[in-house]
Structures are given as structure tokens and as C-alpha cells.
N, C-alpha and C positions, 0 to 999 in steps of 0.2 A: 346278593353280590353283584357289584357292577362289573360287566364283562370287559377284558382288557383287549385292546388292538395289538396284535403281535406285530404290525408294521409301523407302529408309533413310537416315537421317542418320548420318554417322560419329560413333562414340563419342568420338573425339578432339576434335571440334568442342565438344561439351558440356564436356569437360575443360578445353578452352582457355578457355571462357567463365568457369569457375569459377576457373581459375588467374589470369584477368584481374581478376576481382573480388577475389580474395585479395591481389593485387598492389596494386590500388587502395588497399584497406583498409590495407595496410602503409604506404602513403605518406600516407594521409589518416585516420588513426585518430581524430581529433577530430571531423572531419566525420561519419565513419560513426557514431560514437556519437550526435552530435547528431540525426542522421537517425533512428537507431534509438530514441531518446528521444522524438521527435515521434510515431513509430509507436506507441510503448507508451502515450504520453498519448492519442492518438486512440483507441486501443482501449478505454481506461478510459473515456473519454467517451462511447463508443458504448454500453458496457454499461449506463452510467448512465441510458441512455434507456428501459431496459426495467424492468419492476416488479421491486420487491424482494420477499424472502420476507415474507410476512404483510401485505403491503399491502391495505388495506381489510378486513382480517379481524379484528374484535373478538373477544374483549375485550383481547388483548395485543398484536396488530399486528406481531409478529415482532421481530427484532433492531435494526431501524431505530428502532422506538419505545423499545427498551432504551437505546440510545445517546442518543437524544434526551431521553429522561427524565432519564439521568444528567447531562445539561447542565443540565436544569431544576432538579434537585435541588442540584448543586454550586454553582450561581450564585444560588440563592435562600436556601440555608440556611447557617449557620456550619460551619466545617470539622468541629467536633466532632460535628455532627449527620448527616454524610453517611453513616455506616454504623450509625447507631442507629434502631431502629424507634420511630416517633412518630406523632401524628396528622398531621403534615406530611410524614412520610416513611414511608409504607406499604411495608416490605420485601417484602411478598407480591406488590406490583406492581413488578417489575423493580428489586428492590432492588439497589443498587450491592454488587457481590460479587467485583469484580476489584481487584488490588492498588493501592496509592496513586498510582503514576504514571498509570495509567488515570484516576483521579479527577482528578488535576491537569489531565491533557489534556483531559477533558471540561470542566473548569472554564474553561480557556483558550478552547476552541472555543466554549463556551456564551457567554463575554463577547463574542465576535465576533458570535455568532448574535443576541445581543439587539440589536445595532446594525442587523442586517439584516432580521430577522424576529422582533421581541419576542413576538408572539402565539404563536410556535412553542415558546417557552421558559417561558411564564408558569405559575407554580406553581399546581396543581390543575386550571386551565381547558384546559391544552395537551394532555391525554392524547389520544393517538390523532390529533394534529394532523398533517394531510397536504397542506397547501396547496402550491401549485407553488413559491412562493418559499421555504419551508421545505425542500422536497425539493431544490431547486437547491443550497441552501447546504449541506445535509448531504452531498450527493454531492460538491460541490466540496471539502469539507473533508476527505474521504478522498483525494481526488486530491493536494491540496496537502500532506497528510501522507506521501503516497508520494514526492512530489517532495523534501521536506525531509529524510526520513528513510530511506525504503526504497531509493530509487534510488542515493543517495550509498553507503548501506551495502553494497549488493551490488556496486558498482564498487570498494570499499575491498576487499571479500573477494577479488574476483578478482585485484586488484593484488597482494593479500597472498600468495596461494597461486601465482601465476604465477612461474616460475623466471626467473632473469636471462637475458636475451636471448630470452625467449618471443616467438614471432611475434604480431604485432599482431592478425592474423585470429583466432587462438585466444582472445586476451583480449576481442575484440569479441563473437565468437559466445558465450562464456561469459556476459559481461555482459548482452547482449540476451536470452539464455536465462533469466537470472534477473529481468530486468526485465518479461518477458512470461510468466513462469511461470503456466500456465493455472489451476492450483487456486487460488493466491493471488488471482490478478486476478478469477476468478469469484466468489470468497467475499466479498471485500472490496468490489467494485464491482458485483456482481450482487446477492447475498444481502444484504450490507451488514455490514461490520466494519471494524476498524482493525488487522487483523493485521500490516499492512505495517511499522507502527511497531516492534512487537515483533521481528519477523523482521529489519528493517533494523539494529536495534542489535545483535542477535545476529550478524548477518553481519559488521558493521563490527568487532565484538569478535574474531571468528574471524581476520579479516584482520590486525588489530593484532597478535594473539598470533603469528600465522604470521611477521611480521616482527621479532618480539622485543619488541614494545611491551606487555608483559604488564600493566603498571599500568592504561594506558589501556583495554586489552582487557578487564581486570577490572571496570572502572567501566563500560564500555558493555554487558557481559554481565549484570552486576547490575541495570542500568537495565532491560534486556529482561526479566529476571524480575521486577521490580517493577512491569512494565507489564501482564503477562499471566499 
């Protein structure tokens, strides 16, 4: 007879808990994804409380300043001047060097920014601007971009690649794994970028192609390439 350790917990009990969670997820997939989405959102908000790369470090101030400056340029200058070097657009100072969809994204976010913190996007005078209101708006814009593009794109990819009759628990695990991908979350919400837009479009494209929707997938993938 194998001796039993009185201070040890049976392995079967832990397996039973895992099986119970898996069974719950099978019955409540939408609720599980909603709770996971709340956790993913909270993680992003928590990271946004920390300093970004280059904060308070002149003369370039890091990628936060690059993104802010692109919003300044695209909302202040006509479209034909966004990529052209001029007295109003010094390309040596974070010149816009990403594809057009990034420029349009900067323009849309910048328009909203002018309503919230116009001093943050004023031509010439806003270089290195780091007010709290500007910081909150910029951080929030990355989170909103994830909510609108990356999170849905990741969900579409998982749905596209899952086999018919795949257990809900596996779909949930894959989706939450993408939603809380450490490298992406740290770079976008710590360092400061909008990579989630590009990745969301590409993930959605892959999911569409996997389901035979090649035309829609092509449009989404091309959009991702035009963003980054």
C-alpha cells in the first residue's frame, strides 16, 4: 500500500476545479469572454499609469511625442503636405514616415484631441507637450483603438481557425491569450504605440481567409499593410 501524505492535497481535486471551470466556460462562453475583456481592459489601464518611453526626455521625447506630433501635423496642414519637408513640417523632427492609413488614423484621433486638449496639438507650440489632460487623452486613444480593432480582430481570428464543434474553453483560452498578449500590451500601453490596429486588421484578415472569405480578408490584410 502506497503511504499517503497527510499534508498534501490530492491532485484529483485540482483537476476537478479545472474541469469545473472548463464546464462553466462551455455553458457561459459570452460571460467568460466579457469577464476576460474587462480584465484585458483593466490591464491596459494599469499600464497606462506608468511613464512612457522618453517621457520628460528632450529633445525627442520618445514615441509618444512622435504619435502626438503626427496628430498635430495632420490636423494643421493640408493632406498634400503631410509627407513633405517644409518650414511648417520639419521631417527631421518625427517626420511622418508610416503608410497612409496611419496618417488618417492620426488625423481622426487628432480631431478628437483638439476638442479635448487643443493645446496638445497646436502647431509649433505643442512640441514636447506632456500635460495630464494630453496624457490621459493619448493613453485613452490607444485603449479605444484596441477595443474597436484589435480585440474584435483577435476574436475573428480565433473563430476562423477553430474547427467545427471546438470546445468553447479552447476558444476562450485562445482569445484571452491574444487579448492579453504581453509583448503587444507592453509596447502599446507602456512604451506607447498603436500596433494593435495593424495586428487587429491582420488577425481579422487571417480569420476571414480561414473561413473562405478571401475578398474581405484581402481588404483587411491590405489595410493592415497600409497602416504599418
